[in-house]
C-alpha positions in Angstrom: -17.1 16.4 24.5 -18.1 16.9 20.7 -21.8 16.4 19.9 -22.3 13.3 17.6 -23.0 14.1 13.9 -24.9 11.5 11.8 -22.7 10.2 9.0 -23.4 7.8 6.1 -21.7 5.7 3.6 -23.5 5.6 0.2 -22.4 3.6 -2.8 -23.1 4.7 -6.4 -26.0 2.3 -6.7 -27.7 3.9 -3.6 -26.8 1.5 -1.1 -26.7 3.2 2.3 -25.1 2.6 5.6 -25.6 5.0 8.5 -23.6 5.6 11.6 -21.8 8.6 13.6 -19.1 10.9 12.5 -15.7 10.3 14.5 -13.6 12.4 12.2 -13.8 15.6 10.1 -17.2 17.0 9.3 -17.8 17.0 5.4 -17.7 14.5 2.6 -15.4 12.6 0.5 -15.7 10.1 -2.4 -13.3 7.2 -3.3 -13.1 3.6 -4.1 -14.7 1.5 -1.4 -12.4 -1.4 -0.3 -11.9 -3.5 2.8 -8.8 -4.6 4.6 -8.7 -7.7 7.0 -6.6 -8.1 10.2 -7.1 -7.3 14.0 -4.4 -4.7 14.3 -2.4 -2.0 12.2 -4.9 0.6 11.8 -2.3 3.3 12.1 -0.4 1.6 9.3 -3.6 1.5 7.2 -4.3 5.1 7.6 -0.8 6.2 6.5 0.0 3.7 3.8 0.2 5.6 0.4 -1.2 2.5 -1.4 -4.5 3.4 0.0 -4.5 7.0 -1.6 -8.0 7.7 -2.9 -9.8 4.8 -1.2 -12.4 4.6 1.5 -11.2 1.8 3.5 -13.6 -0.4 5.6 -11.8 -2.1 8.7 -13.2 -5.6 9.2 -12.0 -6.0 12.9 -15.2 -5.5 15.3 -13.3 -2.7 17.5 -10.7 -0.3 16.5 -8.7 2.3 18.4 -8.2 0.7 21.7 -4.3 1.2 21.4 -4.5 4.8 20.2 -2.2 6.3 17.9 1.6 6.7 18.6 3.2 8.1 15.5 6.1 5.4 15.4 3.9 3.0 13.4 2.9 5.4 10.7 4.1 4.5 7.2 4.2 8.0 6.0 4.0 11.6 7.4 0.1 11.8 7.3 -3.1 9.8 6.4 -3.3 8.9 2.7 -6.7 7.3 2.4 -9.9 9.1 1.5 -11.9 8.0 4.3 -12.4 5.5 7.0 -15.2 3.1 8.0 -15.4 0.9 11.1 -17.9 -0.9 13.3 -16.9 0.2 16.9 -14.6 3.0 17.8 -13.0 2.3 21.4 -13.7 5.0 23.9 -10.9 3.8 25.8 -7.1 4.2 25.0 -4.8 1.8 26.7 -1.2 1.5 25.5 2.2 2.9 27.0 3.0 4.1 23.5 -0.1 6.1 22.8 0.2 9.8 22.3 -3.6 10.4 21.1 -6.8 8.7 20.6 -7.8 7.6 17.1 -10.7 10.0 17.1 -8.4 12.9 18.0 -5.9 11.8 15.4 -8.6 11.7 12.7 -10.0 15.2 13.5 -6.4 16.7 13.7 -5.7 15.4 10.2 -9.2 16.2 8.7 -10.0 12.6 7.9 -13.6 11.8 7.1 -14.4 8.8 9.2 -17.7 7.0 10.2 -18.2 4.5 13.0 -21.2 2.4 14.0 -21.7 0.7 10.5 -22.3 -3.0 9.9 -18.9 -3.5 8.6 -19.9 -7.3 7.9 -22.9 -6.2 5.6 -20.2 -3.8 4.0 -17.8 -6.7 3.2 -20.7 -8.9 2.1 -21.6 -6.3 -0.3 -18.1 -5.8 -1.6 -17.7 -9.6 -2.0 -20.8 -9.7 -4.1 -20.2 -6.4 -6.2 -16.4 -5.9 -6.1 -14.9 -2.7 -5.1 -17.4 0.2 -5.7 -17.4 3.9 -6.1 -18.9 5.5 -2.9 -18.9 8.6 -0.8 -18.8 9.1 3.0 -19.6 11.9 5.3 -22.2 14.1 6.9 -24.0 15.3 3.8 -27.5 14.2 2.9 -27.9 10.8 1.2 -28.8 12.3 -2.2 -25.6 14.5 -2.3 -23.4 11.6 -1.1 -24.8 9.5 -4.0 -24.2 12.2 -6.5 -20.5 12.5 -5.2 -20.2 8.6 -5.5 -21.7 8.5 -9.1 -19.3 11.3 -10.2 -16.1 9.8 -8.6 -13.1 9.0 -10.8 -9.8 7.8 -9.7 -6.9 10.2 -9.8 -5.1 10.1 -13.2 -1.8 10.6 -11.4 -1.8 9.4 -7.9 1.9 9.2 -7.5 2.4 12.9 -7.7 0.3 13.0 -4.5 2.2 10.4 -2.6 5.9 10.6 -3.7 8.5 12.9 -2.3 8.9 16.1 -4.2 12.7 15.9 -3.9 15.5 13.5 -3.3 16.8 12.8 0.0 19.3 10.7 2.0 18.3 8.8 5.1 20.3 10.4 7.9 22.7 8.6 10.3 20.5 8.8 13.3 17.9 6.6 11.6 20.0 3.4 11.8 21.9 4.0 8.7 25.1 2.4 8.4 28.3 4.4 7.9 29.2 2.1 5.0 27.4 -0.4 2.9 25.8 -0.6 -0.3 24.2 2.4 -1.7 20.5 1.8 -2.6 18.4 4.3 -4.5 14.5 3.8 -3.7 12.2 5.1 -6.4 9.4 6.5 -4.3 6.0 5.4 -5.9 4.6 5.7 -2.5 7.1 4.2 -0.4 6.4 2.9 3.2 8.7 3.7 6.1 8.7 0.0 6.8 10.5 -0.6 3.4 13.1 2.0 4.3 13.7 0.4 7.8 14.1 -2.9 6.4 16.8 -1.6 4.1 18.7 0.4 6.8 18.5 -2.6 9.2 20.4 -4.6 6.6 23.2 -2.1 6.4 22.1 -0.2 3.3 22.8 3.5 2.7 19.4 4.7 1.2 18.6 7.7 -1.1 14.9 8.4 -1.9 14.1 9.7 -5.3 10.8 11.1 -6.6 8.8 8.7 -8.8 9.5 10.7 -12.0 13.2 10.8 -11.6 14.8 10.1 -15.0 16.7 6.9 -15.3 20.1 8.5 -15.9 19.7 10.6 -12.9 19.0 7.4 -10.9 22.0 5.8 -12.1 24.1 9.0 -11.7 23.9 8.4 -7.9 26.0 5.1 -8.6 23.6 2.9 -6.8 24.6 -0.6 -5.9 21.0 -1.5 -6.5 17.6 0.2 -7.1 14.2 -0.5 -5.1 11.1 0.1 -6.9 8.6 0.7 -4.1 5.0 -0.1 -3.4 2.3 2.6 -4.2 -1.2 3.3 -5.4 -3.2 3.4 -8.6 -3.5 1.7 -12.0 0.0 0.6 -13.0 -0.8 0.9 -16.7 -1.2 4.5 -16.2 2.1 5.2 -14.3 3.8 6.0 -17.7 6.6 8.2 -16.2 7.6 5.6 -13.5 7.2 2.7 -16.2 9.5 4.4 -18.8 12.2 4.7 -16.0 11.9 1.2 -14.9 12.2 -0.1 -18.6 15.5 2.0 -18.9 16.8 0.5 -15.6 16.5 -3.1 -16.4 19.8 -4.6 -16.8 21.7 -1.6 -15.8 21.4 -2.1 -11.8 20.1 -4.8 -9.7 16.2 -4.2 -9.0 13.7 -5.1 -6.3 10.1 -4.3 -7.1 7.7 -4.3 -4.3 3.8 -4.0 -4.8 3.3 -1.4 -7.6 7.0 -1.8 -8.2 6.4 -5.5 -9.0 3.7 -4.7 -11.4 5.7 -2.0 -13.2 8.7 -4.6 -13.6 6.2 -6.9 -15.1 4.9 -4.2 -17.5 8.3 -3.4 -18.5 9.1 -6.8 -19.9 6.0 -7.1 -21.8 3.4 -8.3 -19.3 -0.1 -7.0 -18.5 -2.0 -6.2 -15.3 -5.7 -6.5 -14.7 -7.9 -5.0 -12.0 -9.0 -7.6 -9.4 -12.7 -7.9 -8.2 -11.7 -7.3 -4.6 -8.0 -7.1 -4.4 -5.8 -8.5 -1.7 -5.7 -6.2 1.5 -4.8 -7.3 4.9 -2.6 -10.0 6.8 -2.4 -13.8 6.6 -2.2 -14.3 2.8 -0.4 -17.5 2.1 2.0 -17.5 -0.6 4.1 -20.3 -2.0 7.7 -19.9 -2.9 7.9 -22.2 -6.0 11.9 -22.9 -5.6 11.7 -24.2 -2.0 7.9 -25.1 -1.5 7.9 -22.9 1.6 4.8 -21.1 2.6 5.1 -17.4 3.3 2.4 -15.7 5.4 2.2 -12.3 4.0 0.7 -8.9 4.2 -0.7 -7.5 1.0 -2.4 -4.3 -0.2 -3.2 -4.1 -4.0 -6.1 -4.1 -6.3 -4.2 -5.0 -9.5 -2.4 -8.1 -10.4 0.1 -9.3 -13.1 -1.6 -11.6 -15.7 0.4 -14.7 -15.2 0.2 -15.9 -18.9 1.7 -12.7 -20.2 4.9 -13.0 -18.4 5.5 -16.8 -18.7 8.6 -17.3 -20.8 9.7 -13.8 -20.3 10.7 -14.2 -16.6 10.9 -16.9 -13.8 7.7 -17.1 -11.8 8.9 -17.4 -8.3 5.8 -17.1 -5.9 1.9 -17.8 -6.3 -1.0 -17.1 -4.0 -2.1 -20.3 -2.5 -5.7 -19.5 -2.6 -6.3 -18.0 -6.0 -3.2 -18.8 -7.8 -2.3 -15.2 -8.6 1.1 -14.3 -9.4 3.1 -13.1 -6.4 6.7 -13.0 -7.6 9.1 -12.8 -10.6 12.8 -12.9 -11.2 14.8 -12.1 -14.3 18.2 -13.8 -13.5 20.1 -12.3 -16.3 18.9 -8.8 -15.5 19.7 -9.2 -11.8 16.1 -8.2 -11.1 13.2 -9.7 -8.8 10.0 -8.5 -7.5 7.1 -9.4 -5.1 3.5 -8.6 -5.0 3.2 -8.7 -1.3 4.8 -6.5 1.4 8.0 -8.3 2.6 8.9 -5.9 5.3 5.5 -6.7 7.1 5.3 -10.4 6.4 6.2 -13.5 8.5 9.7 -14.4 7.8 10.8 -10.8 7.1 14.3 -11.5 8.4 14.9 -14.8 6.9 17.7 -15.1 4.2 15.1 -16.1 1.4 13.1 -13.0 2.0 13.0 -10.6 -0.8 15.2 -8.3 0.9 17.9 -11.1 1.5 17.7 -12.2 -2.1 18.1 -8.5 -3.4 21.1 -7.9 -1.3 22.6 -11.1 -2.8 22.6 -9.5 -6.0 24.6 -6.6 -4.8 27.5 -8.7 -3.7 
């Protein structure tokens, strides 16, 4: 049994929360955010869209189903640090391969348990996402880290594949079917599985792949994946998206949706809190149907800047934010939420189904 070490979360204004270390000894800085939902902590740990963020899990107890590896959205944890209230000392699930604490230590993730996550969530609701530091250093040093924190100028280089690859036949890939190229802006494995389950042959390429190189692969369609960071700073990927519009059917997801909007002259803004977690209600304007979605984003497309440039297809029921676009003449569509993780993911009206209809 490892001895417990005191650890703290300190924001740039000096607000401090104290608990115990359950991960790597040391300290990290990042943008402090929270995500809702009772399950899915393994997905949260490995979702590239959380790159550079200290994530607070609002569920009261985390870890009781362990970690299995199959639910990971990428090959390793991507977030800067993890904050939770209670870490379960018991692992009980037939798929579990390790405990959460063992996984965190194995992958050198700084994590703290025993914090009042309700108080942290209230703090964030009042102040918005904040610069913070997490770890076992003294409070003064952690505050200095928090004050000095600046987001990465090029997060896509940290999360994207370094080289192109094809999904192999053992991963559920059809022997024949439409060839889909996925531009990896921080792609989740769930997106790739959703495509292969629908019979697509998938090639994944780096975020900075030139548009002519994408088209040289003769794709039936192109998917612009989800990912982290400020979309306005993703200049290489944005140039590729601009050049692809009208030359191949496109599906943008999350960051890919934002880049599609920027490419047609829209603008994005940073949200006070962002949407992170499950059970976000979204209205499909064409049908009136309500989709219950999973979301993970801190930026949103300014609706007024794309009106008249594209059809607005989806809106968030709670705050009216833009959740979907379509450019019929260019055979392009996009959604702000994560269609592979949302209720109704297998329905024909789902974003993947609509995209595949464009390939026919």
